[in-house]
C-alpha positions as CSV (number, residue, x, y, z in Angstrom):
1,M,0.2,0.0,0.0
2,L,2.5,2.6,0.9
3,L,4.1,1.9,-2.5
4,A,1.3,2.2,-4.3
5,G,0.6,5.4,-2.5
6,C,4.1,6.4,-3.4
7,A,3.7,6.0,-7.2
8,V,3.3,8.3,-9.9
9,A,2.1,7.9,-13.1
10,P,4.4,9.2,-15.7
11,P,3.1,12.6,-17.4
12,Q,0.6,12.0,-20.0
13,P,0.3,14.3,-23.1
14,A,-3.0,16.2,-24.2
15,A,-5.8,13.7,-25.1
16,S,-6.5,15.0,-28.1
17,G,-5.5,15.2,-32.0
18,P,-3.0,12.6,-33.4
19,E,-1.3,11.5,-30.5
20,A,-4.4,10.6,-28.2
21,E,-5.6,8.4,-31.8
22,C,-2.1,6.9,-31.9
23,R,-2.2,5.8,-28.1
24,E,-5.3,4.7,-28.8
25,V,-4.3,2.6,-31.4
26,F,-1.4,1.1,-29.0
27,R,-4.5,0.2,-26.3
28,R,-6.2,-1.4,-29.1
29,V,-3.3,-3.3,-30.3
30,D,-2.5,-4.5,-26.5
31,Q,-5.9,-5.1,-25.6
32,A,-6.0,-7.7,-28.2
33,V,-3.2,-9.5,-27.9
34,A,-3.4,-9.8,-24.2
35,E,-7.2,-11.4,-24.9
36,A,-5.4,-13.7,-27.6
37,G,-2.7,-14.5,-24.9
38,V,-0.2,-14.1,-27.1
39,Q,2.2,-11.5,-25.4
40,D,5.6,-11.3,-25.8
41,G,7.5,-11.6,-22.9
42,M,11.1,-11.0,-23.6
43,A,11.0,-7.3,-23.0
44,A,9.4,-5.6,-20.8
45,R,7.0,-2.4,-21.7
46,V,7.5,0.8,-20.4
47,A,5.0,2.2,-18.6
48,G,3.3,5.8,-20.6
49,F,4.8,4.6,-23.4
50,P,3.2,2.1,-25.6
51,Y,5.6,2.2,-28.7
52,L,9.0,1.2,-26.3
53,R,10.1,-1.9,-24.7
54,A,13.5,-2.1,-22.2
55,S,16.1,-4.7,-21.6
56,R,18.1,-5.0,-18.2
57,F,20.3,-3.9,-20.0
58,L,19.0,-0.8,-22.1
59,A,17.1,0.0,-18.7
60,S,20.9,0.7,-16.9
61,Y,21.5,3.9,-19.0
62,A,18.1,5.2,-17.9
63,G,19.9,7.3,-14.3
64,E,22.8,8.1,-16.4
65,E,24.0,11.4,-18.2
66,M,23.0,11.3,-22.2
67,D,23.6,14.3,-24.7
68,D,21.1,14.4,-27.0
69,A,22.7,12.1,-29.5
70,R,23.1,9.5,-26.8
71,F,19.5,10.1,-25.4
72,A,18.4,9.9,-29.2
73,D,20.4,6.4,-29.8
74,W,18.9,5.3,-26.1
75,M,15.5,6.0,-27.5
76,S,15.9,4.2,-30.7
77,R,17.1,0.8,-29.3
78,M,14.0,0.9,-27.2
79,I,11.8,2.0,-30.5
80,A,13.2,-1.1,-32.2
81,L,12.5,-3.5,-29.2
82,G,9.0,-2.4,-29.2
83,R,8.6,-2.8,-33.3
84,Q,10.5,-6.6,-33.3
85,A,7.7,-7.2,-29.8
86,H,4.8,-5.9,-31.8
87,A,5.4,-7.4,-34.9
88,I,5.7,-11.0,-33.3
89,E,2.6,-10.2,-31.2
90,V,0.3,-9.5,-34.7
91,A,1.4,-12.2,-36.6
92,N,0.9,-14.5,-33.3
93,L,-2.8,-13.3,-32.9
94,P,-5.4,-15.9,-34.8
95,A,-6.6,-14.9,-38.3
96,D,-10.1,-13.8,-36.6
97,R,-8.6,-11.6,-34.9
98,A,-6.3,-9.9,-36.9
99,E,-9.0,-8.8,-38.7
100,R,-11.1,-7.5,-35.9
101,L,-8.1,-5.6,-35.3
102,G,-7.5,-3.9,-38.4
103,H,-11.5,-3.1,-38.8
104,S,-11.3,-1.7,-35.5
105,L,-8.1,0.0,-36.3
106,W,-9.4,1.9,-39.2
107,E,-12.3,3.6,-37.3
108,I,-9.4,5.5,-35.8
109,A,-6.8,5.7,-37.9
110,P,-8.5,5.8,-41.3
111,G,-5.3,6.0,-43.7
112,H,-4.1,2.5,-42.6
113,A,-6.0,-0.7,-43.8
114,W,-3.6,-3.0,-42.1
115,T,-2.4,-3.6,-38.1
116,A,1.5,-2.7,-39.1
117,P,1.6,0.5,-41.4
118,A,-0.5,1.8,-38.1
119,L,1.9,0.8,-35.4
120,A,4.4,2.1,-37.5
121,D,3.2,5.4,-38.1
122,C,2.1,6.1,-34.6
123,T,5.5,5.0,-33.2
124,E,7.2,8.1,-35.3
125,R,4.6,10.7,-34.3
126,L,4.6,9.2,-30.6
127,A,8.5,9.1,-30.6
128,A,9.0,12.5,-32.0
129,A,6.5,14.1,-29.5
130,D,8.2,12.4,-26.1
131,Y,12.0,12.8,-28.0
132,S,10.9,16.8,-28.1
133,D,9.6,17.3,-24.5
134,P,11.8,17.1,-21.6
135,A,9.4,16.3,-19.1
136,R,8.5,13.5,-20.9
137,R,12.0,13.0,-21.5
138,S,12.3,12.8,-18.0
139,A,9.2,10.6,-17.1
140,L,10.7,7.9,-19.5
141,R,14.0,7.6,-17.4
142,A,12.0,7.1,-15.0
143,A,10.0,4.4,-16.2
144,A,12.5,2.5,-18.5
145,R,12.7,-0.2,-15.5
146,V,12.8,-4.3,-15.9
147,P,11.7,-6.1,-12.8
148,D,12.9,-8.9,-11.7
149,D,11.9,-12.3,-11.9
150,Y,11.0,-13.3,-8.6
151,V,7.8,-13.8,-6.5
152,T,9.1,-11.4,-3.3
153,G,5.3,-13.0,-1.7
154,N,6.3,-16.5,-2.3
155,R,9.5,-15.5,-0.4
156,V,7.4,-14.0,2.3
157,L,4.7,-16.6,2.7
158,G,7.9,-19.4,2.4
159,L,10.0,-17.8,5.3
160,Y,13.1,-17.0,2.8
161,W,15.4,-15.6,5.2
162,L,15.3,-19.2,7.5
163,T,14.4,-21.3,4.4
164,R,17.2,-19.7,2.6
165,I,19.7,-21.9,5.1
166,P,18.9,-25.1,4.1
167,F,19.2,-24.4,0.9
168,A,22.1,-22.6,0.8
169,A,23.7,-25.5,2.1
170,G,22.1,-28.2,-0.6
171,I,24.2,-25.9,-3.0
172,R,27.0,-25.5,-1.8
173,D,26.7,-29.6,-1.9
174,W,26.2,-29.4,-5.6
175,H,29.0,-26.8,-6.0
176,R,31.2,-29.5,-4.3
177,E,30.1,-32.1,-7.0
178,V,31.0,-29.7,-9.9
179,S,34.0,-29.5,-8.6
180,V,34.8,-33.3,-8.3
181,T,33.3,-33.6,-12.0
182,F,35.9,-31.6,-13.6
183,S,38.5,-32.4,-11.4
184,R,39.1,-35.7,-13.3
185,P,40.7,-36.5,-16.1
186,L,39.2,-36.5,-19.3
187,D,39.5,-39.9,-20.6
188,A,38.1,-40.5,-16.9
189,L,34.9,-38.8,-17.3
190,P,32.1,-41.9,-17.3
191,V,30.4,-42.6,-20.9
192,A,26.7,-43.7,-20.4
193,G,26.2,-44.5,-24.3
194,R,28.5,-43.0,-27.2
195,L,29.9,-39.7,-27.8
196,T,28.4,-37.9,-30.6
197,A,30.3,-34.7,-31.5
198,Y,27.9,-32.0,-33.6
199,A,30.3,-29.1,-34.7
200,P,29.5,-25.8,-36.2
201,P,29.9,-24.9,-40.0
202,W,33.9,-23.9,-40.4
203,A,34.9,-20.6,-40.6
204,A,38.4,-18.4,-40.0
205,H,39.2,-17.0,-37.2
206,P,41.1,-13.5,-37.8
207,P,41.4,-10.8,-35.9
208,F,38.1,-8.8,-34.3
209,G,39.0,-5.8,-33.1
210,P,38.9,-4.1,-36.0
211,L,35.2,-5.2,-36.8
212,L,34.3,-4.7,-33.2
213,A,35.4,-0.9,-33.6
214,R,33.3,0.2,-36.3
215,A,30.2,-2.4,-34.9
216,S,31.2,0.4,-31.7
217,A,30.5,3.6,-34.0
218,N,27.4,4.8,-32.6
219,P,26.7,7.4,-29.7
220,L,26.4,5.2,-26.8
221,G,29.8,2.8,-28.0
222,I,27.4,-0.5,-28.0
223,P,28.9,-3.0,-30.6
224,E,26.8,-3.8,-32.6
225,P,27.7,-5.9,-35.8
226,R,25.3,-6.7,-38.6
227,G,25.5,-8.8,-41.6
228,D,28.4,-10.6,-43.0
229,D,30.4,-9.0,-39.7
230,L,28.1,-10.7,-37.4
231,E,28.1,-13.8,-38.9
232,A,31.7,-14.1,-39.3
233,L,31.6,-13.9,-35.0
234,Y,28.9,-16.1,-34.7
235,R,30.7,-18.7,-36.8
236,A,34.3,-18.0,-35.5
237,F,33.7,-18.4,-31.8
238,A,30.3,-21.2,-31.7
239,P,31.2,-24.4,-29.5
240,I,31.4,-28.0,-30.7
241,F,29.3,-29.8,-28.5
242,I,30.1,-33.5,-27.5
243,V,27.1,-35.4,-26.1
244,D,27.1,-38.7,-24.3
245,T,24.1,-40.0,-26.3
246,A,22.9,-43.1,-24.1
247,T,19.0,-42.4,-24.7
248,E,16.6,-39.9,-27.6
249,A,16.9,-37.7,-24.9
250,D,20.3,-36.8,-26.3
251,L,19.4,-36.4,-29.9
252,P,19.4,-32.8,-29.9
253,G,16.6,-31.5,-32.1
254,E,14.9,-28.0,-33.6
255,L,12.3,-27.0,-31.3
256,G,9.0,-25.9,-32.3
257,W,4.8,-27.1,-31.7
258,S,4.2,-30.4,-31.4
259,E,0.6,-32.5,-32.3
260,G,-0.1,-32.7,-29.2
261,G,-0.5,-28.9,-27.9
262,L,3.1,-28.6,-26.8
263,P,6.4,-26.9,-27.5
264,G,8.8,-30.1,-28.5
265,I,11.6,-30.8,-30.3
266,V,9.8,-31.5,-34.3
267,S,12.8,-32.1,-36.2
268,S,15.6,-34.2,-35.6
269,R,18.3,-31.9,-37.4
270,P,20.8,-30.5,-35.2
271,V,20.3,-26.5,-34.6
272,V,21.5,-24.5,-32.8
273,Y,20.0,-20.8,-31.5
274,R,22.1,-18.1,-31.1
275,R,21.5,-14.8,-30.0
276,L,23.2,-11.8,-30.1
277,S,23.5,-9.6,-26.3
278,H,25.4,-7.3,-24.4
279,T,26.5,-6.6,-20.9
280,R,28.7,-3.5,-19.6
281,Y,31.8,-3.4,-17.5
282,E,32.8,0.0,-16.3
283,G,30.8,1.8,-17.9
284,R,31.7,0.0,-21.6
285,A,29.5,-2.5,-23.6
286,L,30.8,-5.5,-24.6
287,L,29.3,-8.3,-27.3
288,Q,28.0,-11.5,-26.6
289,L,27.2,-13.9,-28.4
290,N,25.1,-16.8,-27.0
291,Y,24.4,-20.8,-28.3
292,S,21.4,-22.9,-27.0
293,I,21.1,-26.5,-28.0
294,W,17.8,-28.3,-26.9
295,F,17.0,-31.9,-26.1
296,P,13.6,-33.6,-26.3
297,E,13.9,-33.9,-21.8
298,R,15.2,-34.9,-19.3
299,P,14.3,-38.0,-18.2
300,R,13.3,-39.1,-14.9
301,S,15.4,-41.3,-13.2
302,A,14.0,-44.5,-11.2
303,G,12.4,-43.8,-7.8
304,W,11.1,-40.1,-6.9
305,N,12.8,-37.3,-9.7
306,I,12.3,-33.6,-9.2
307,L,14.1,-32.5,-11.9
308,G,13.2,-34.8,-14.6
309,G,10.8,-33.4,-17.0
310,R,9.5,-32.2,-20.6
311,L,12.5,-30.0,-23.1
312,D,16.3,-29.8,-21.9
313,G,19.3,-27.7,-22.6
314,V,22.7,-25.5,-22.7
315,L,22.7,-22.3,-23.2
316,W,26.6,-21.3,-23.5
317,R,27.8,-17.0,-23.9
318,V,31.0,-15.8,-24.7
319,T,31.8,-12.3,-23.8
320,L,34.4,-10.9,-26.0
321,A,36.7,-8.1,-25.4
322,P,36.6,-5.2,-27.6
323,D,39.8,-6.2,-28.8
324,G,37.6,-9.4,-30.5
325,E,39.5,-12.1,-27.7
326,P,36.8,-13.8,-25.5
327,W,37.3,-12.4,-21.7
328,L,34.7,-15.2,-20.0
329,F,32.1,-17.6,-21.2
330,D,29.5,-18.9,-18.9
331,S,26.5,-21.5,-19.2
332,I,22.9,-21.8,-17.9
333,H,20.5,-24.1,-19.0
334,P,17.2,-22.3,-20.2
335,C,15.5,-22.9,-16.7
336,G,18.2,-20.6,-15.7
337,C,19.9,-23.2,-13.9
338,Y,23.5,-24.6,-13.4
339,H,25.0,-20.9,-14.1
340,Q,28.8,-21.7,-14.2
341,F,30.8,-19.2,-15.0
342,F,34.8,-20.2,-17.7
343,P,37.1,-17.2,-16.9
344,T,40.3,-16.7,-19.4
345,A,43.3,-15.7,-18.0
346,R,42.2,-12.4,-19.2
347,A,39.5,-12.3,-16.1
348,G,40.2,-12.9,-12.6
349,L,37.5,-13.6,-9.9
350,K,37.1,-11.1,-6.9
351,P,36.7,-12.0,-4.2
352,Q,33.2,-13.5,-3.0
353,P,31.3,-11.5,0.2
354,D,30.5,-14.4,3.5
355,T,27.2,-14.6,3.0
356,P,24.4,-17.1,2.0
357,D,23.5,-15.4,-1.3
358,E,25.3,-17.4,-4.6
359,T,28.2,-16.2,-5.8
360,A,30.1,-17.5,-9.0
361,L,30.4,-21.2,-9.4
362,V,34.0,-21.4,-11.6
363,P,34.6,-25.2,-12.1
364,Q,37.7,-24.5,-14.4
365,T,39.4,-22.0,-15.9
366,L,40.8,-21.5,-19.2
367,P,44.2,-20.4,-21.2
368,R,43.8,-17.0,-22.7
369,I,42.1,-18.3,-25.8
370,G,44.0,-17.7,-29.2
371,A,42.9,-17.5,-33.0
372,D,43.0,-21.0,-34.3
373,A,41.2,-22.3,-30.9
374,R,38.2,-23.8,-30.8
375,I,36.2,-24.7,-27.7
376,T,34.5,-27.6,-26.9
377,L,31.7,-28.6,-24.6
378,R,31.6,-32.1,-23.4
379,V,27.7,-32.7,-22.3
380,A,26.7,-35.7,-19.8
381,A,23.7,-37.7,-20.8
382,G,20.4,-37.4,-19.3
383,T,21.2,-34.8,-17.3
384,H,22.8,-32.5,-19.8
385,Y,25.2,-31.3,-16.9
386,L,28.3,-29.7,-18.8
387,E,31.4,-31.7,-18.3
388,R,34.5,-30.7,-19.2
389,I,35.4,-27.1,-21.3
390,V,38.4,-28.0,-24.2
391,V,40.2,-25.8,-26.0
392,G,42.7,-26.6,-28.8
393,A,43.1,-26.0,-32.3
394,V,40.4,-26.5,-34.6
395,S,39.6,-30.6,-35.6
396,P,35.5,-30.8,-35.9
397,G,36.7,-34.7,-37.8
398,A,33.6,-37.5,-38.0
399,A,31.2,-34.8,-36.4
400,F,27.5,-33.7,-37.7
401,E,27.3,-29.8,-38.7
402,Y,24.6,-28.3,-36.8
403,A,22.5,-25.6,-38.2
404,F,22.2,-21.8,-37.1
405,V,18.9,-20.3,-36.3
406,E,18.4,-16.8,-34.8
407,D,16.9,-17.4,-31.6
408,D,14.0,-14.6,-32.0
409,A,12.6,-17.5,-34.0
410,L,11.2,-19.4,-31.0
411,R,8.7,-16.3,-30.6
412,S,7.0,-17.1,-33.0
413,V,6.6,-20.4,-34.5
414,A,4.0,-21.8,-36.8
415,L,1.3,-24.4,-35.1
416,P,0.8,-27.6,-36.7
417,A,-3.2,-27.0,-37.4
418,G,-2.3,-23.2,-39.0
419,G,-1.5,-19.8,-37.5
420,R,1.6,-19.3,-35.5
421,R,2.3,-18.7,-31.7
422,S,6.0,-18.7,-29.0
423,V,6.8,-21.3,-27.2
424,F,6.6,-19.4,-24.6
425,R,4.0,-18.1,-22.3
426,P,3.8,-14.1,-21.5
427,D,5.5,-15.2,-19.2
428,G,8.3,-16.4,-20.0
429,I,7.7,-20.1,-19.4
430,V,7.5,-22.8,-21.8
431,P,4.2,-24.9,-21.5
432,G,4.6,-28.3,-20.6
433,T,8.3,-27.8,-19.3
434,E,7.0,-28.2,-15.3
435,R,9.1,-29.9,-12.5
436,G,8.5,-31.6,-9.5
437,E,10.5,-29.3,-8.0
438,R,7.9,-26.6,-7.7
439,W,6.5,-27.7,-5.1
440,L,9.9,-27.7,-3.0
441,F,12.0,-24.6,-4.2
442,W,8.9,-22.5,-4.2
443,P,10.1,-20.4,-0.9
444,M,13.0,-18.5,-3.0
445,G,11.2,-16.7,-5.0
446,V,11.6,-18.4,-8.7
447,P,8.7,-18.8,-10.7
448,E,7.9,-22.7,-11.5
449,P,11.7,-23.6,-11.1
450,G,13.0,-25.9,-13.2
451,A,10.8,-24.8,-16.1
452,M,12.1,-23.9,-19.1
453,R,12.8,-20.3,-19.8
454,Q,12.8,-17.5,-22.5
455,W,15.9,-15.0,-23.4
456,G,15.3,-11.8,-20.1
457,R,13.3,-13.9,-17.9
458,Q,16.5,-16.2,-16.6
459,A,16.3,-15.9,-12.7
460,T,19.9,-18.1,-12.4
461,A,19.9,-17.7,-8.1
462,F,17.9,-19.2,-5.7
463,I,19.5,-17.7,-3.1
464,G,19.8,-14.1,-3.6
465,R,18.2,-12.2,-7.0
466,R,20.5,-12.5,-10.0
467,H,19.7,-12.7,-14.5
468,F,21.5,-14.0,-16.8
469,D,20.9,-11.0,-18.7
470,D,21.9,-8.2,-15.9
471,P,24.3,-5.8,-17.5
472,D,26.5,-5.5,-14.0
473,L,27.0,-9.6,-13.6
474,L,30.5,-9.9,-15.3
475,E,31.6,-6.6,-13.1
476,R,30.1,-8.1,-9.6
477,Y,32.6,-11.1,-9.9
478,F,35.1,-10.6,-11.8
479,T,38.0,-8.2,-12.7
480,L,38.2,-8.2,-16.4
481,K,42.3,-7.5,-17.6
482,G,43.7,-5.9,-20.6
483,M,40.4,-3.4,-21.2
484,N,42.8,-2.2,-24.7
485,G,43.8,-5.5,-25.9
486,E,48.0,-5.6,-23.4
């Protein structure tokens, strides 16, 4: 009640004229999307600015000093997220709802017979008005916030301050188990089936410093490579996956909507989903490349098993220094679980505070990554846990070549009976992937713990608060050496 009483809505422009019409356009679109249950849960809506969406990375700039050029650049990136999200949501509307929406928009915007042009025109109008108004600029700074993916009410009801103590002990036990696994010689790791390699399309590995410098030539200095440059980066740093294949649960494939009405692996074609992201270190934006591989399930073992269920996967991320050399790698499963860091020799672990909160698990440190090196990930059968990271000269050998697919493609997937839908619910969770652990872990505040999640919705700590896309994540735990490549 106190928080509600202190909340101040951003000032709204006069409720008449073209701007009012445009706000009504967005209201009707958002209402149709909500009624159909096809809201995209990746980027957060910005209260009072219906054409914008924000990521945690972009929200981190809200409180900083920005001249006109930097503010315009910051705003344009949220506009791009908004355009993308609305395009996906409208594409996922059932045909009859989309048709009714078009007729509804014609009533207030007669110049547009289709939803997309109406949204594009209104985005330009509202953005121009908001950019030119100092009060609206200030309101945008205050509104550009991304809520965390924790349910505080669950923590209160679950007596978090007490129950976190045994949870913290369990997490420490898991850290020790991981350390034991990574301490074994590579050839001593258990093999339950056969080792199957999946390699990316081969590509040369030239120095990427000049490329990143070109890609950062914008007011905010955010590296944003495109076209052939981005393709070269993706190929150069894509890992080789060596999967212990004991059952069909260990065969990676393409994610989509199955005939049973739930997302699942719909093709045995080896696919790796890729995504570009950013983090910040000492105020500077750094480029990150993300690679996700999906499996049909994590099998339930004999007896009472709370971790098994539909779908599983591994998400691998590389953070590049401004000179184009990897600084650090980290990984999670799509549930946000099992977060592990793999720093190179150019990253040092900071002293960690003596608190129950989860700290950085570093099961293996890596050497400085040379231009001819390729990262290979050893993946366990069944659990799909990472067991070892191997760095060496590229020699794919007898391996299946996987195909790249953009991770955003999962936000609008063809349905077997026609139409399109995201594999993620509006809250970012993949339906049907719930785990039994949710009945025990709910006091930690993570919604549906163990369920697969969308990018931007992955809480990675049960004790404390941490997200895979937190812009200060690396700075929280590591000292990154050689900002200028030395």
